[in-house]
C-alpha positions in Angstrom: -64.7 -122.7 -60.7 -64.6 -121.8 -57.1 -67.0 -119.1 -56.2 -66.0 -116.7 -53.4 -68.9 -114.7 -52.1 -68.4 -110.9 -51.7 -68.6 -109.4 -48.3 -70.1 -105.9 -48.0 -68.0 -103.2 -46.1 -69.9 -100.7 -44.1 -69.7 -97.1 -45.2 -69.0 -95.8 -41.7 -65.8 -97.9 -41.5 -64.4 -96.4 -44.7 -65.1 -92.9 -43.5 -63.3 -93.6 -40.2 -60.2 -94.9 -41.9 -60.0 -91.9 -44.2 -60.3 -89.6 -41.2 -57.5 -91.4 -39.4 -55.3 -91.2 -42.5 -55.9 -87.5 -42.8 -55.0 -87.0 -39.1 -51.8 -89.0 -39.6 -50.7 -87.0 -42.6 -51.4 -83.7 -40.8 -49.3 -84.8 -37.9 -46.5 -85.8 -40.1 -46.6 -82.4 -41.8 -46.6 -80.6 -38.5 -43.7 -82.7 -37.3 -41.8 -82.1 -40.4 -42.2 -78.3 -40.2 -41.2 -78.3 -36.6 -38.0 -80.1 -37.3 -36.8 -77.5 -40.0 -34.2 -75.2 -38.4 -34.9 -71.4 -38.4 -32.3 -69.3 -40.3 -29.3 -68.5 -38.0 -28.8 -64.8 -37.1 -25.4 -63.4 -38.3 -22.8 -63.1 -35.5 -22.5 -59.5 -34.2 -19.4 -57.6 -35.4 -18.0 -54.1 -35.8 -15.6 -52.4 -38.2 -13.7 -49.2 -37.7 -13.2 -46.5 -40.3 -9.5 -46.5 -39.5 -7.3 -48.9 -37.6 -4.9 -46.3 -36.3 -4.4 -42.5 -35.9 -3.0 -39.9 -33.7 -4.6 -39.0 -30.4 -7.9 -37.1 -30.9 -8.7 -39.0 -34.1 -12.5 -39.5 -34.6 -13.4 -43.1 -35.6 -16.6 -44.2 -37.2 -17.8 -47.6 -35.8 -20.1 -49.6 -38.0 -22.0 -52.6 -36.3 -24.0 -55.4 -37.8 -25.6 -58.6 -36.6 -26.9 -57.2 -33.3 -30.3 -57.5 -31.7 -32.9 -55.5 -33.7 -34.2 -52.1 -32.5 -32.2 -52.4 -29.3 -30.2 -49.8 -27.3 -26.5 -50.3 -26.5 -23.1 -48.6 -26.1 -19.8 -48.3 -27.8 -16.8 -47.8 -25.5 -13.2 -46.8 -26.6 -10.9 -46.1 -23.6 -12.6 -43.6 -21.4 -15.1 -42.5 -24.0 -18.6 -44.0 -24.3 -21.5 -43.3 -26.8 -25.0 -44.6 -26.9 -26.4 -46.5 -30.0 -29.7 -47.9 -31.1 -29.8 -50.7 -33.7 -32.0 -50.6 -36.8 -34.6 -53.1 -37.9 -31.7 -55.1 -39.4 -29.6 -55.1 -36.2 -27.1 -52.5 -37.6 -25.8 -49.2 -36.2 -23.2 -46.5 -36.9 -21.6 -44.2 -34.4 -18.6 -41.8 -34.0 -16.2 -42.0 -31.1 -12.7 -40.7 -30.2 -10.5 -43.5 -28.7 -8.6 -42.4 -25.7 -5.4 -43.8 -24.3 -2.1 -44.8 -25.8 -0.9 -47.7 -27.9 -3.6 -50.3 -28.7 -7.2 -49.3 -27.5 -10.0 -51.8 -27.6 -13.3 -50.5 -29.1 -16.2 -52.5 -27.7 -19.9 -52.5 -28.8 -22.5 -54.0 -26.5 -26.2 -54.4 -27.5 -28.3 -56.6 -25.4 -26.3 -59.8 -24.9 -24.3 -59.3 -28.1 -20.7 -58.0 -27.7 -18.2 -57.3 -30.5 -14.7 -55.6 -30.4 -12.0 -54.2 -32.7 -8.6 -52.7 -32.0 -7.5 -49.1 -32.7 -3.8 -48.0 -32.4 -3.1 -44.5 -31.1 0.2 -43.5 -32.8 2.5 -40.6 -32.1 2.1 -37.6 -34.3 4.6 -37.1 -37.1 7.4 -34.7 -35.9 7.1 -31.2 -37.1 10.1 -30.3 -39.2 12.3 -27.7 -37.5 12.5 -24.3 -39.1 15.7 -24.0 -41.2 18.5 -22.4 -39.4 19.6 -18.9 -40.6 23.3 -20.0 -40.4 24.0 -22.9 -42.8 26.4 -25.7 -41.7 29.2 -26.6 -44.1 32.1 -29.0 -43.9 35.5 -29.7 -45.5 36.9 -33.2 -45.1 40.1 -34.8 -46.3 38.4 -36.7 -49.1 36.2 -33.9 -50.2 32.8 -34.2 -51.9 33.4 -37.8 -53.1 34.1 -39.1 -49.6 30.6 -40.2 -48.7 31.6 -42.1 -45.6 33.5 -39.0 -44.2 30.4 -36.9 -44.8 28.2 -39.5 -43.1 30.6 -39.5 -40.1 30.3 -35.7 -39.9 26.5 -35.9 -40.0 26.6 -38.4 -37.1 29.0 -36.3 -35.0 27.2 -33.0 -35.6 23.7 -34.4 -35.4 23.0 -32.7 -38.7 23.9 -33.2 -42.3 25.9 -30.4 -43.8 24.2 -28.3 -46.4 27.5 -27.0 -47.9 30.5 -29.2 -48.8 33.9 -27.6 -49.4 35.9 -28.6 -52.5 39.3 -27.6 -54.0 40.5 -27.7 -57.6 43.6 -26.2 -59.2 44.0 -24.7 -62.7 44.9 -28.1 -64.2 41.6 -29.8 -63.4 38.2 -29.8 -65.2 34.9 -29.0 -63.6 34.2 -31.8 -61.1 30.7 -32.7 -62.4 30.6 -36.1 -60.7 31.5 -34.5 -57.3 28.9 -31.7 -57.8 26.4 -34.4 -58.5 27.4 -36.4 -55.4 27.0 -33.3 -53.2 23.6 -32.5 -54.7 22.4 -36.1 -54.2 23.0 -35.5 -50.5 20.7 -32.4 -50.6 23.7 -30.0 -50.2 25.6 -27.5 -52.4 29.2 -27.1 -53.2 31.6 -24.4 -52.1 34.1 -24.8 -55.0 37.5 -23.4 -54.3 39.2 -22.6 -57.6 43.0 -22.1 -57.2 45.1 -20.6 -60.0 48.3 -22.7 -59.6 49.6 -26.2 -59.7 49.1 -28.0 -56.4 52.4 -28.5 -54.6 54.4 -26.1 -56.8 55.0 -23.4 -54.1 54.4 -19.7 -54.3 56.8 -19.0 -57.2 54.9 -20.2 -60.3 55.3 -17.6 -63.0 53.0 -19.5 -65.4 50.2 -18.5 -63.1 51.1 -14.9 -62.3 48.1 -12.6 -62.0 49.1 -10.5 -65.0 49.1 -13.6 -67.2 45.6 -14.5 -66.0 44.4 -10.9 -66.7 46.1 -10.9 -70.1 43.9 -13.8 -71.2 46.4 -16.7 -71.2 43.8 -19.0 -69.5 40.7 -17.7 -71.3 40.0 -21.0 -73.1 40.2 -22.9 -69.8 38.0 -20.3 -68.1 35.4 -20.7 -70.8 35.5 -24.5 -70.4 34.6 -24.0 -66.7 31.9 -21.5 -67.4 30.3 -23.6 -70.1 30.4 -26.8 -68.0 29.1 -25.2 -64.9 26.3 -23.5 -66.9 25.3 -26.7 -68.6 25.3 -28.5 -65.2 22.8 -25.9 -64.2 22.5 -26.3 -60.4 23.6 -23.7 -57.8 27.3 -23.6 -57.0 29.4 -21.3 -54.9 32.7 -20.4 -56.6 35.5 -18.9 -54.6 38.3 -17.9 -56.9 41.8 -17.4 -55.4 40.9 -17.3 -51.8 43.1 -15.9 -48.9 44.7 -13.5 -51.3 45.7 -11.1 -48.5 48.3 -13.5 -47.2 51.6 -14.5 -48.7 51.4 -18.3 -48.9 49.7 -18.6 -52.4 51.2 -17.5 -55.8 48.1 -15.3 -56.5 49.0 -13.0 -53.5 50.3 -9.5 -54.4 54.0 -9.2 -53.5 54.9 -12.8 -54.5 55.3 -14.6 -57.8 55.9 -11.3 -59.6 52.5 -9.9 -58.7 52.1 -6.1 -58.1 49.5 -3.9 -56.5 46.3 -4.0 -58.4 47.1 -7.3 -60.2 44.7 -9.3 -58.0 41.6 -7.1 -58.8 42.4 -7.2 -62.5 42.8 -10.9 -62.5 39.7 -11.6 -60.5 37.5 -9.3 -62.6 38.9 -10.9 -65.8 38.1 -14.4 -64.6 34.7 -13.4 -63.5 33.9 -11.7 -66.8 35.1 -14.6 -69.0 33.2 -17.2 -67.0 30.0 -15.1 -67.0 30.4 -14.5 -70.8 29.5 -18.2 -71.3 26.0 -17.5 -70.1 26.3 -19.4 -66.8 23.7 -18.0 -64.4 23.9 -20.6 -61.6 27.3 -19.4 -60.2 27.5 -17.4 -57.0 30.8 -15.6 -56.6 32.5 -15.7 -53.2 35.3 -13.2 -52.4 37.2 -14.8 -49.6 40.2 -13.2 -47.8 41.9 -14.6 -44.7 41.2 -12.9 -41.4 43.4 -9.8 -41.4 46.6 -10.0 -39.4 49.6 -7.7 -38.9 51.4 -7.4 -42.2 48.6 -8.8 -44.4 47.6 -6.9 -47.6 44.8 -4.4 -46.8 41.4 -5.8 -48.0 40.4 -2.5 -49.7 43.4 -3.1 -52.0 42.0 -6.5 -53.1 38.2 -6.1 -53.2 37.0 -6.3 -56.9 33.8 -4.4 -56.4 30.1 -5.0 -55.8 29.3 -6.2 -59.3 31.8 -9.0 -59.1 30.8 -10.5 -55.7 27.7 -12.2 -54.5 28.9 -13.0 -51.0 32.0 -12.2 -49.0 33.8 -14.6 -46.7 36.6 -15.1 -44.2 38.9 -17.9 -43.3 40.1 -18.0 -39.7 41.7 -20.6 -37.5 42.5 -20.6 -33.8 46.0 -22.1 -33.9 46.3 -22.0 -30.1 49.9 -22.9 -29.1 50.2 -25.5 -31.8 52.8 -23.4 -33.7 55.9 -21.5 -32.4 54.4 -18.2 -33.7 50.7 -18.7 -32.6 48.7 -17.9 -29.5 45.1 -18.8 -28.4 42.5 -16.5 -30.0 38.9 -16.4 -29.0 36.3 -16.2 -31.8 35.6 -12.5 -31.5 39.3 -11.6 -31.5 39.8 -13.9 -34.5 36.9 -12.7 -36.7 35.8 -9.3 -35.3 38.1 -7.0 -37.2 37.6 -8.9 -40.5 33.8 -8.9 -40.3 33.9 -5.2 -39.6 36.0 -4.5 -42.7 33.8 -6.7 -44.9 30.8 -4.7 -43.8 32.5 -1.5 -44.7 33.8 -2.8 -48.1 30.6 -4.7 -49.1 27.7 -3.3 -47.2 24.6 -5.6 -47.3 26.5 -8.6 -48.7 26.0 -11.9 -46.9 29.0 -13.1 -44.9 30.3 -16.7 -44.9 32.8 -18.2 -42.5 34.3 -20.3 -45.3 37.0 -22.1 -43.2 37.4 -22.3 -39.5 38.5 -24.7 -36.8 40.5 -24.7 -33.5 43.5 -26.5 -32.1 43.2 -28.4 -28.8 46.5 -26.8 -27.6 46.5 -23.7 -25.5 43.0 -23.6 -24.1 39.6 -25.4 -24.1 38.6 -26.3 -27.7 35.2 -27.4 -26.4 34.6 -24.0 -24.9 36.0 -22.2 -28.0 33.4 -24.0 -30.1 30.6 -23.1 -27.8 31.7 -19.5 -27.9 32.1 -19.5 -31.7 28.5 -20.6 -32.3 27.3 -18.0 -29.9 29.4 -15.3 -31.5 28.4 -15.9 -35.1 24.7 -16.3 -34.1 24.9 -12.7 -32.8 26.1 -11.5 -36.3 22.9 -11.0 -38.4 24.7 -11.0 -41.7 26.7 -14.3 -41.2 24.8 -16.8 -43.2 27.0 -19.9 -43.2 29.9 -21.5 -41.2 32.1 -24.2 -42.8 34.2 -26.3 -40.4 37.6 -27.6 -41.6 37.3 -31.2 -40.4 40.9 -32.4 -41.2 43.8 -33.5 -39.0 46.5 -31.4 -40.8 48.8 -28.7 -39.2 46.8 -29.3 -36.1 43.9 -31.7 -35.3 41.2 -29.5 -36.6 38.6 -32.2 -36.5 35.2 -31.9 -34.8 36.0 -35.0 -32.7 39.6 -34.3 -31.8 38.3 -35.0 -28.3 34.9 -36.3 -27.1 34.3 -33.0 -25.3 34.9 -31.0 -28.5 32.5 -33.3 -30.4 29.8 -32.8 -27.8 30.3 -29.1 -27.7 30.1 -28.9 -31.5 26.8 -30.8 -31.7 25.3 -28.7 -28.9 26.5 -25.4 -30.4 25.3 -26.3 -33.9 21.9 -27.2 -32.6 21.6 -24.0 -30.6 22.8 -21.6 -33.4 20.7 -19.0 -35.0 
């Protein structure tokens, strides 16, 4: 066996090596710690309590991620406020952005800057106070003609709140039409005519004495019941323009005698009301008085039978061989005076009116009409007859007339 002699190692050498090893490990540890990245600071940012508002709106600005315990500013348009961040680099401040459209809100703290946008919007329009005189319309297609009513709204610059309707004594209550008008936010002025359309003035089946005697009571109750069940407000004008001679319910035609109209009107009213309908407003509606017309006092049924009184009046101009131009006061003045005497305190409705273009300026007539009715404190509604019939009664028979109508309507009481 080969024998290898042992060589002794000095103690000092061992200690030196250990020391060097310890120094090496220490250096590695320090180097390792130095290479570990420090946690990154969150990027500065701001949020707004609201992204938009009208001028003068106060906005709360909340900031985070800014230098700690540092003073800065928040700017929004021409307004500026001072801020100081907390120990976490946050702040909160209130400011009113100035300017119009998009305003940049900027927070600056030390070298950190953050922004957000605020939109200054126009305030919501304040609804105009309701006019004292309601605007109504009659069109060729009536309440079911939605496009015609839309056209009127465009021409007038305002949607009518009353829509004129006509039914004779052979028709049921027009519930679908009443619903259509109500869906537009309006109410119906329902004209109820005791005759057969197109039958002329001599229709003995519809004489006033037969109505008063009860020949139509079943039909009257049908109407009262249906209207009552429908339940919404409706204006009912029975047998209008009774002081003329062109309808079979006028006294002096169709076998009708003096006093027959009042008797028939009261009977119709009482039978309809007996059904329990409480949503009907009764409108008594003569034509404007003229030479030879039946005196209104001979036809007025009495205060208890009427909720409002009304007049129909047209400026025929020179459209007919018998007609002349009439200004609004000349057309309506005497009739309104008589209504006030017969029915003091009752609201007055201009239930049908319009003007021809022939014989004068229709545009000026319209302007004068709105001025005249606005000066009558008891006139509560005006219904325009927007139909090209005996004359071109339409609002837009000319551009000038349409413009005058929109302006007059907007300026009315």
